[in-house]
C-alpha atoms as one frame of an Amber mdcrd trajectory, in Angstrom:
protein
 -19.356  67.199  81.848 -21.246  69.416  79.795 -23.849  71.614  81.510 -26.710
  73.200  79.494 -27.264  76.533  81.661 -30.589  77.449  80.126 -32.265  74.346
  80.808 -31.605  74.306  84.223 -32.598  77.776  84.436 -35.916  77.043  83.026
 -36.506  73.847  84.637 -34.953  74.627  88.428 -35.622  78.411  88.533 -38.515
  79.104  86.208 -36.797  81.798  84.271 -36.483  81.803  80.364 -33.602  83.742
  80.163 -29.983  85.183  82.121 -29.872  88.711  83.191 -26.566  90.189  81.689
 -23.681  88.702  82.994 -24.967  85.813  84.869 -24.448  83.293  82.286 -20.868
  84.247  81.744 -20.277  84.378  85.672 -21.382  80.667  85.793 -19.161  79.781
  82.979 -16.069  80.745  84.555 -17.462  79.117  88.174 -18.057  75.937  86.278
 -14.381  76.036  84.513 -12.956  76.617  88.181 -12.141  80.152  87.741 -12.232
  82.517  90.442 -14.374  85.625  89.691 -14.877  88.892  90.389 -18.499  90.005
  89.490 -19.775  93.752  89.288 -23.414  93.302  88.557 -25.881  96.534  88.990
 -28.352  96.455  91.789 -30.956  94.085  90.918 -28.780  92.329  88.833 -29.501
  88.810  90.109 -26.575  87.866  92.219 -28.259  85.176  94.532 -29.042  82.829
  91.688 -25.586  82.841  90.822 -24.294  80.742  93.819 -27.837  79.037  94.105
 -27.495  77.714  90.831 -23.743  76.428  91.231 -24.949  74.968  94.621 -27.777
  73.164  92.851 -25.766  71.664  89.920 -22.513  70.542  91.828 -24.072  69.838
  95.051 -21.465  71.122  96.915 -21.518  73.503  99.913 -21.419  77.018  99.641
 -20.307  79.648 102.397 -21.366  83.300 101.855 -19.755  85.927 103.493 -22.518
  88.936 104.038 -22.074  92.261 105.992 -25.740  92.616 107.727 -27.810  90.597
 109.814 -30.442  91.978 108.165 -29.588  90.866 104.681 -28.475  87.748 105.794
 -31.894  86.952 107.250 -33.639  88.257 103.617 -30.944  86.073 101.662 -31.867
  82.565 103.430 -35.654  83.795 103.382 -35.171  83.906  99.517 -33.538  80.857
  99.219 -35.964  78.835 101.162 -38.805  80.535  99.133 -36.788  79.287  95.889
 -36.665  75.752  97.259 -33.060  75.692  98.947 -34.179  74.046 102.434 -30.395
  73.404 103.804 -29.486  76.988 104.496 -28.520  78.540 107.762 -27.165  81.958
 108.792 -24.614  82.464 111.588 -25.201  85.700 113.059 -24.599  87.721 116.416
 -28.291  87.506 116.769 -28.224  83.940 117.849 -28.320  83.087 121.617 -25.521
  81.022 122.874 -27.810  77.746 122.672 -29.254  78.549 119.069 -25.651  78.912
 118.296 -24.320  75.595 119.697 -27.352  73.617 118.174 -26.446  75.064 114.590
 -22.753  74.467 115.225 -23.138  70.747 116.102 -25.063  70.323 112.793 -23.534
  72.666 110.603 -22.472  69.701 108.352 -25.929  69.407 107.222 -26.337  72.785
 105.493 -25.428  73.390 101.891 -25.702  77.278 102.287 -24.103  78.815 105.166
 -24.388  82.656 105.480 -21.642  84.376 107.964 -20.034  87.570 108.592 -16.617
  88.341 108.642 -16.842  89.109 112.265 -18.267  85.441 112.792 -15.399  84.036
 110.887 -13.006  85.562 113.323 -14.628  83.468 115.917 -12.206  80.407 116.536
 -15.270  77.989 117.380 -17.013  79.032 114.247 -13.950  78.902 112.130 -12.788
  75.650 112.977 -16.515  73.870 112.385 -16.623  75.509 108.990 -13.084  74.836
 108.140 -13.757  71.054 109.019 -16.101  71.222 106.189 -15.407  70.589 102.391
 -16.327  74.177 100.805 -17.302  74.162  96.960 -17.582  77.808  96.535 -16.485
  80.624  98.878 -18.494  83.915  98.126 -17.981  87.530  99.401 -21.302  89.492
  98.960 -21.171  93.185  98.847 -17.263  92.736  98.145 -16.605  96.294  98.119
 -16.839  96.435 101.709 -13.206  94.743 101.791 -11.981  98.278 100.334 -14.605
 100.363 101.800 -15.129  99.471 105.305 -11.794  97.117 106.192  -9.163  99.745
 106.622 -10.992 101.915 109.322 -14.445 100.715 110.304 -14.591  96.574 110.211
 -11.069  95.228 110.134 -12.126  91.496 109.833 -13.075  92.152 106.131  -9.057
  92.452 105.729  -8.540  89.202 106.921 -10.811  87.573 104.588  -7.968  86.589
 101.878  -6.184  84.682 105.030  -9.258  83.142 105.766  -9.879  81.422 102.428
  -6.184  80.311 102.360  -7.011  78.753 105.801 -10.206  77.106 104.386  -7.852
  75.414 101.400  -7.982  77.890  98.820 -12.007  77.147  97.488 -12.960  78.357
  94.495 -13.955  82.080  95.077 -16.773  84.415  93.784 -16.588  88.253  94.728
 -19.723  90.262  94.015 -20.688  93.856  94.444 -22.906  96.405  92.321 -20.607
  99.172  91.885 -16.823  99.283  92.026 -14.065 101.923  90.795 -10.700 100.418
  89.443  -9.386 101.274  92.770 -11.783  99.193  94.786 -11.714  96.389  92.363
  -7.790  96.291  92.635  -8.320  96.457  96.855 -10.581  93.521  96.622  -8.429
  91.394  94.425  -5.290  92.480  96.609  -6.774  91.899  99.968  -8.336  88.304
  98.870  -4.614  87.609  98.164  -5.172  87.087  94.436  -2.885  88.116  91.725
  -5.048  90.000  89.070  -4.302  87.249  86.184  -5.613  84.854  88.539  -9.342
  86.420  88.924 -12.058  86.440  85.938 -13.690  89.714  86.069 -17.060  90.425
  84.586 -18.057  94.039  84.778 -21.390  95.305  83.753 -22.252  99.151  83.067
 -23.487 100.813  86.170 -25.865 103.160  84.285 -29.433 102.448  84.927 -31.027
 104.313  82.212 -34.891 103.986  83.497 -33.905 106.207  86.713 -34.186 109.890
  86.236 -31.434 111.712  88.139 -31.952 114.831  89.975 -30.566 116.975  92.877
 -31.898 120.427  94.312 -29.869 122.757  96.472 -31.672 124.208  99.221 -30.892
 127.374 101.586 -31.434 125.435 104.934 -32.744 122.252 106.938 -36.180 123.954
 107.223 -36.744 124.486 103.341 -35.201 121.089 102.779 -38.088 119.724 105.416
 -40.740 121.538 103.405 -39.330 120.137 100.137 -39.385 116.507 101.490 -42.953
 116.907 102.690 -44.048 118.459  99.248 -42.384 115.565  97.152 -43.746 112.771
  99.606 -47.352 114.171  99.083 -46.993 113.979  95.523 -45.186 110.820  94.775
 -46.731 107.546  94.254 -45.669 104.078  94.854 -43.125 102.596  97.000 -40.147
 104.656  97.991 -36.929 104.890 100.228 -35.690 107.937 101.774 -32.075 108.093
 103.146 -30.737 109.642 105.990 -27.090 109.921 107.702 -28.832 110.467 111.144
 -30.840 107.686 113.082 -33.038 110.490 114.984 -33.626 112.380 111.746 -34.865
 109.227 110.072 -37.222 108.600 113.307 -38.260 112.307 112.910 -38.914 112.237
 109.580 -40.821 108.829 109.530 -43.197 110.381 111.957 -43.871 114.057 110.216
 -44.096 112.373 106.826 -46.844 110.081 108.145 -48.808 112.747 109.762 -48.586
 115.127 106.966 -48.799 113.226 104.019 -50.991 110.487 105.086 -48.790 107.658
 103.687 -47.627 104.577 105.646 -44.091 105.529 106.821 -41.684 104.155 109.415
 -38.143 104.496 110.147 -35.279 101.798 109.990 -31.641 102.084 111.197 -29.061
  99.961 112.928 -30.082 100.930 116.349 -33.361  99.033 116.406 -33.288  95.321
 117.420 -32.918  92.460 114.784 -36.645  91.647 115.240 -37.982  95.365 114.567
 -35.730  95.839 111.497 -37.030  92.583 109.999 -40.620  93.235 110.902 -40.187
  96.463 108.931 -38.466  95.406 106.147 -41.062  92.595 105.552 -43.774  95.156
 105.574 -42.374  96.922 103.009 -41.707  93.966 100.811 -45.361  92.838 101.409
 -46.664  96.292 100.591 -48.222  97.192 103.933 -45.397 100.198 104.127 -45.455
 103.120 101.212 -42.223 104.579 102.649 -39.119 103.496 104.683 -37.009 106.556
 106.296 -33.724 104.540 106.621 -30.096 104.745 107.268 -27.402 102.972 104.771
 -28.184  99.846 106.774 -31.277  99.392 104.693 -31.532  98.282 101.144 -28.439
  95.704 100.629 -30.181  92.610  99.057 -33.773  94.225  98.939 -35.558  92.260
  95.927 -38.584  94.700  95.541 -39.125  95.547  91.645 -41.613  98.411  92.127
 -39.822 101.054  94.123 -40.653 103.831  92.430 -38.136 106.752  93.987 -35.061
 107.102  96.282 -34.618 110.303  97.958 -31.626 111.686  99.559 -32.220 113.657
 102.372 -28.451 113.669 103.291 -25.510 113.682 101.336 -24.364 110.289 100.804
 -20.580 109.662 101.664 -19.500 108.894  98.088 -20.728 108.361  94.505 -20.307
 104.423  94.785 -22.475 104.496  97.719 -25.003 106.824  95.987 -25.130 104.570
  92.902 -25.641 101.436  94.946 -28.457 103.440  96.640 -30.436 104.506  93.890
 -30.305 101.292  91.939 -32.876  99.938  94.344 -35.465 101.871  92.541 -36.679
 100.925  89.063 -35.689  97.155  89.180 -38.881  96.433  86.958 -37.175  98.686
  84.248 -40.107 101.271  84.295 -39.624 104.810  85.060 -38.254 105.986  88.391
 -36.767 108.876  90.161 -33.860 109.439  92.114 -33.768 112.780  94.240 -30.792
 114.350  96.205 -31.911 117.305  98.446 -28.912 119.262  99.577 -28.034 122.197
 101.914 -24.375 123.728 102.466 -24.427 122.013 106.049 -24.948 118.481 104.764
 -21.237 118.462 103.787 -20.073 119.359 107.352 -22.316 116.447 108.554 -20.260
 113.985 106.261 -16.964 115.646 107.426 -17.719 115.160 111.474 -18.754 111.426
 110.298 -15.143 111.052 108.854 -13.649 112.786 111.790 -15.563 110.509 114.083
 -14.904 107.288 112.353 -10.974 107.785 112.116  -8.914 108.123 115.146  -6.765
 111.239 115.833  -2.981 110.708 115.933  -2.698 111.373 119.737  -5.273 108.879
 120.271  -3.275 106.181 118.310  -0.055 107.030 120.015  -1.621 106.540 123.509
  -3.057 103.337 122.234  -0.067 101.932 121.002   1.649 102.850 124.450  -0.856
 101.184 126.310  -2.168  98.086 124.503  -4.441  96.733 127.530  -6.949  99.631
 126.431  -7.287  97.940 123.233  -8.450  94.858 124.775 -10.873  96.250 127.192
 -12.558  98.694 124.725 -14.288  97.575 121.580 -14.247 100.715 119.625 -10.776
 100.569 119.440 -10.890  96.823 117.620  -9.909  98.799 114.228  -6.797  99.995
 116.100  -6.235  96.516 117.995  -6.357  94.785 114.460  -3.035  96.575 113.279
  -1.434  96.591 116.970  -1.915  92.567 116.908  -0.969  92.246 113.244   2.362
  93.973 113.894   1.760  97.253 112.501   4.157  99.773 113.722   2.366 103.363
 114.988   3.717 105.113 111.949   2.519 102.550 109.577  -1.108 102.664 111.269
  -1.205 106.343 111.152  -0.501 106.336 107.428  -3.281 104.156 106.848  -5.728
 105.933 108.850  -4.517 109.168 106.954  -4.677 107.667 103.736  -8.139 106.368
 104.396  -9.092 109.911 105.629  -7.697 112.031 102.380  -9.559 109.021 100.401
 -12.926 109.785 102.073 -12.515 113.655 101.812 -11.492 113.322  98.315 -14.784
 110.904  97.566 -16.974 113.377  99.428 -15.408 116.231  97.117 -16.744 114.120
  94.274 -20.337 113.991  95.673 -20.535 117.481  96.143 -19.533 117.948  92.516
 -22.332 115.867  91.351 -24.781 117.919  93.112 -23.714 121.204  91.918 -23.092
 119.686  88.251 -24.698 122.057  85.596 -24.151 119.730  82.764 -25.558 116.093
  82.396 -25.654 114.125  85.644 -25.540 110.750  84.398 -22.400 111.719  82.381
 -20.655 112.780  85.607 -21.706 109.832  87.627 -20.297 107.126  84.831 -16.948
 109.224  84.363 -16.564 108.171  88.002 -16.534 104.553  86.880 -14.293 105.260
  84.036 -17.611 103.950  81.534 -17.582 105.099  78.049 -20.147 107.879  78.239
 -20.691 108.688  74.656 -21.342 104.904  73.890 -23.692 104.615  77.010 -25.793
 108.016  76.291 -26.122 107.716  72.610 -29.878 108.475  71.652 -31.101 109.129
  75.440 -34.077 110.800  76.072 -34.945 109.996  79.636 -31.547 111.213  81.768
 -31.771 114.039  84.313 -32.759 117.651  85.340 -29.959 119.002  82.996 -29.793
 117.089  80.057 -30.436 118.976  76.866 -31.249 116.397  74.960 -34.068 115.333
  77.190 -35.691 118.673  77.134 -35.459 118.383  73.130 -36.734 115.422  72.830
 -39.909 116.399  74.947 -42.312 115.225  72.609 -41.410 111.802  71.881 -40.850
 111.170  75.511 -44.435 112.115  76.067 -45.385 109.371  73.647 -43.042 106.933
  75.036 -43.595 107.041  78.913 -46.668 109.056  79.350 -48.675 107.689  76.538
 -49.763 111.148  75.347 -49.999 111.602  71.465 -47.723 114.058  69.488 -50.779
 116.305  69.441 -51.236 116.456  73.353 -47.678 117.048  73.916 -48.313 120.574
  73.836 -44.812 122.280  75.653 -41.386 121.484  76.945 -41.554 121.636  80.890
 -39.980 124.399  82.403 -38.376 122.721  85.597 -37.245 119.438  86.988 -40.306
 119.864  89.316 -42.395 119.830  86.083 -40.962 116.270  84.952 -42.194 115.060
  88.379 -45.225 116.246  87.861 -45.821 115.061  84.427 -44.139 111.500  85.048
 -43.765 110.237  88.477 -46.986 111.953  90.191 -49.374 110.009  88.053 -51.083
 107.255  90.024 -50.263 103.827  89.124
């Protein structure tokens, strides 16, 4: 059967053209080829499985990492006309879950977390259905979260096999070569069995900047000063829930902007309400932990500020990619003070159990059953891993996280082109990507040399009025991002 994808795109979805990578991925899927898709944030991943379902009328199961993301995706599909869609989450009470499971065969799009798939009752219900497409959204979580945080991600390959090996689409916005190999391996594929569509991570409309500050007090003053001047919607990322809440209050009082905090410690209803306020334009800024942002489809986010150091460059690129989806100039600022590195080191230490704790737990396995905080250790114990093997896995994970953190710190202190540094991390061809750039980062020589053409293109100023080059990154912000929309 020959499929005219462009006709379907226009007739059923109202778009005149595909975004980069979408058509290629769909052609792989319609040719029954398992596919790993690396599309930049805002690349239109939802359309892929929605169109597949619309054309084939088959059932699609989507594995998704966060409840808020599932709710957002369900709402989006319903808005776009797909009514037979549901999310199986831990937010459902017993009666709601029982009703959905009893009617599960009536739904075409089923969102579910890896942990929910580990529930035998849920899994048997899904197994009884005919599945046309198995989707793993945010597939980098298999590599980054599975080994030491959410072990049920490591079981997705086995889950897929037990579901009859349906056609599979794995999607994420960023992945290094190591992460791509991890995803394919844990999903029990050979690399030859998977088509890979990998788009560049570069977002040329996002100006990159980082600023080193002496201490937290200086950083707080810098944040207030920035938010006082910046216009348009923005996201500020924190590693601490309490600091996100504190900053939201201070920024609202001192800047007059509409600001609220968002983090995983809030109940689902509160988080959903904050997200909808931001999407509807009733909130200017969200002070968030990394729980916020996955799946956010808001085109006009003008800036992303990181108050705390991200854990790795992959996360950083994903998070800054949530601004500037409308392709207009946008700003990514990372504020750093030396103690930020130790905050991340503490998070690594608290996430990965120490050797003596592992030894005790393997000698007293009942403690694994009685305490949910040891569910990762329980996964390895129950799957036949020895103590030494488990220690080796955790030590490897610890060293990988420390190495990734080191690369993130190096980015902050980079005295060359920041975009160059980010793209090299993903083995992209820097020279081709950066050719003829005139809007890049606070250290880019070409940007300063092309200041007059930049003024004309982005600020609508004639060559005569583009008097002098800016003297600092702050002046770039003043000239470009502080202009009212």
